[in-house]
N, C-alpha and C positions, 0 to 999 in steps of 0.2 A: 496444589495450584494456588498462584497469586491471582486473585480475580480483579475486574475492574471495581472502582469505588464510585460511589454517587456523591457529589457536592455541587449544587448548582451554582453557587457562588464562584468556586475555584474554576469550574468548567467555563462560566461566563467571562472570567477575567482572562484565563489563558486563551480562549477563543478569540477574544480581541487582541490579545497580546501576540499570538502566532501572526495574525493579519498584519499588525503594526510593525514587527521584526522583519517580515518578508518585504514590506513596502520600504523599510528603512535601509536593509542590506542589499537590496537588489535594485537595479535599475529598471528592471521588469520581470514580470511572471507570466509566462504565455502557456496556455494549455488548450486542448481541444474540448468543444462542447459536444457532449453525447447524450442521446436519448436511451433511457433504459426502461425495462418493462417494471411498472409501479407495483405490480402484484408479486414480486420476487426481489430477494435479497441480492446485494452486490458484494462479489468477491474481487478485490483488487490484487493483482499479482504485480510487483513492482521490483526494478533494480534498486540495489542497495549500496550506495557509495559515499554517503555523508550523513552528517547529524541532521541534516535539513529534511531528509527523505520523508519521514513520517508527518512533519509538518506541512510540507507541500500538499501531500495527500489528503491531510486534514482540511486544509483550505479550500482544496478542490472539492471535497465532499461538501463543504459549507456552501459553495457557489454552485455546483452542478448536481450532484446526486441527492443531497439534502436527507441523508439517511443517519440512523444512530451509528456514530462512529466507533469502531473497535480496531485494535491493532495488536498482533502478536509480536511480543518483544521478548528478549532473554531476561533472565532473573537479575543479572547485574544491573541492567539499564532501568528495569522495574523498581529496584531498590535505590539506585543511586540517584536517578532522576525523578524525585517524590511527586511531582505533579502529574507525570504520564498516567498513573492509575485513574485519575479523575477525567482523563480525556478518552478513556476506553480501553487502555491498555491492559493486557493480561499476560501471564507468563507461567511456564512450568518452573515449580519450586526446585524439583530435583529431576535427575535423569531416570530413565527406566519407565516404570508404570505411570509416573505423574506427568511425564511427556505425552503419553497416549491419552490420558484423562484431559490434558489441555488441548489436544488436538481435536478429540471428540467434542470437546465444550465448544471450540470455534465451529465445528460442523453444525452442532445445535443452534448456535447464534444464526447461522445461516438459513434455518427453517422460518425465521421471522422476517417476513418481507420489508419490514421497517429497518432492518440492521444491514450494515456494511462492515465488512471484515477486510482489513489490509494485512496482507502476508508478503514477506520478502523471502522467496523461495530460495535464495542463495544461502540463507540461514546466518551470514555474517557480512561485514563490510568488505567490499572490493573496489579497486580502481574504477574510475568513470570511463577508461579507455579499454575496457574488455571487448573482445570480439565476440564471446559467447557466454551466456548466461547459464549457470548450472542450477539445478532444482534438487532440493532434498526431498527424500520421500513423503516427508510429513504433509506436503501439499495434497497428496492424494488421500490421505487418512482423513483429511479436513473435508474434503469433497465426498468422499464414501460414508461420512458420518452424518452427513446432511440428507434431505430428501431430494437433493439435486434440482431444486427449483431455483436456480441462481443466474443472475447476469454476471458472466465472468469477463472482468475487465483487465486488458493488459495495459500497464503503464511503463514508459521508458523516460527517464528524466535525464537532461545533459545541462552543463552549465558552460557558458562562454563569457568572455570579457568584451572581446572585440576591440573597439576604440574607447570604451568606457571605464572609468574608475571602479565602477561597481559592476558585478556580473549580472548577466541575464539568465534566467532559468527557463527551461522549455520542458514541458511534460507532455509527451505524445500518447494518446489514448486510443484504445480500439477495444470495441464490444464484440468478443469472440463469440460466434455462434457455435457453441459447443456440441460435439456430437453425443448421440445416446450413450454411447460406451467411450469413456475418457481414460486413458493411461497416461502414466507419468511421461513417457516419451513423447506421446502425441501433443501433450500440454507444452512440454518443454520445446518441442519443435515449432509449434504455433506461436508461442512466445517469441522465441528467437528470430522467427521471421518478422514479426512485428518490430523487434529490436533493430534488426538489421535495416529494415525500412525507415525506421526512425533516425538511424545513423546517417542513412543518405540524405534524409531531408535537412538534418542538422548541418551536414557538410555543405549543403547548398545555400545555407544562409550567408548573407552577406551585409554587413552594416558600414 
């Protein structure tokens, strides 16, 4: 497994830099404000359509949740984008047993109420125009490897230009009150309900 690395200087710089490039490249970044239980960790499940996705959620964590940020990425991005590991990124080094070890590691992170773990259930990049978000099985492995004292947050992000030269990003957040028994199908269904509602809100925007 490729673990996160600690370097306060690198973290501080890129924490500032992410905020800087979002403000520079977007006319606005709008997101919901949410209250979460402070004595429980945060698991964010988000759609994945762009290079920006992890940075948007990193920024939201900084402004809203204020937890220790972690994100599950693939080995290619972990190695190619060198600074990600200093922002809490971790990845499976190989397929098979190492994937299971990495998912269990994510579950253990969630046992610490100071932690936030971002997961893209789709497992890879897809268009921002999908009507349905698929879920890989690994999401349930993460939840089951934890003590299940988690704030589960659904995030759906969309980008539109309207009449501006620079796009505006919107992230719709929902705190899902999870059932005592959570299945992959239940989780996927609840997320897609939030996603559908977010699409409706996005389509009602006029500028």
